[in-house]
C-alpha positions in Angstrom: 182.1 -190.7 -9.2 178.1 -192.6 -9.4 180.2 -195.2 -11.0 183.4 -196.3 -8.6 183.0 -199.2 -6.1 184.8 -198.6 -3.0 187.9 -201.1 -2.2 187.5 -204.7 -1.6 189.2 -207.1 0.8 188.1 -210.0 -1.1 190.2 -210.7 -5.0 190.7 -213.7 -6.4 194.1 -213.8 -7.9 195.2 -216.2 -11.1 198.3 -217.5 -10.7 200.3 -219.9 -13.5 203.8 -221.8 -12.2 205.3 -223.9 -14.5 206.0 -226.9 -12.5 209.0 -228.2 -12.8 211.0 -231.7 -12.1 212.3 -229.2 -9.3 208.8 -229.0 -7.9 206.9 -232.1 -8.1 208.0 -234.6 -5.9 207.8 -236.8 -9.1 208.3 -236.9 -12.6 204.4 -237.9 -13.3 201.6 -236.9 -11.5 197.8 -237.3 -12.1 196.0 -233.9 -12.1 195.0 -234.6 -8.7 198.1 -235.6 -7.4 199.6 -232.3 -8.3 196.4 -230.0 -6.6 196.7 -232.5 -3.2 200.5 -231.3 -3.8 199.9 -228.2 -4.5 197.5 -227.9 -1.2 199.6 -229.2 0.9 202.9 -227.1 0.2 200.5 -223.8 0.3 199.0 -224.5 3.1 194.9 -224.1 1.8 192.7 -224.5 4.3 195.3 -223.3 7.6 193.4 -220.8 8.9 196.8 -218.4 8.8 197.6 -219.3 4.6 196.2 -216.3 2.5 195.0 -219.1 -0.5 191.6 -220.3 -0.5 191.5 -223.4 -3.3 194.4 -224.8 -5.6 193.0 -225.8 -9.2 194.9 -227.6 -12.4 194.9 -227.6 -15.9 196.0 -230.0 -17.8 197.9 -227.8 -21.1 197.2 -231.0 -23.2 194.0 -231.5 -22.7 192.8 -228.4 -22.5 191.6 -226.5 -25.3 192.6 -222.6 -25.6 189.9 -219.9 -25.3 187.9 -219.0 -28.1 187.4 -215.2 -28.0 
């Protein structure tokens, strides 16, 4: 079993969230404002938070990936 790796505690997870009026405090925010709001709500940077960072993409400006 030469090709197997040992399990690691460090993984990356990508979570997709549809941002609704219930989740956002204002109807129209910039990408940076949404990132800041989510980072605060998820306690990014807090030693007890498992969330390391937040990134937001605007689907209107992001082109789909080509395979």
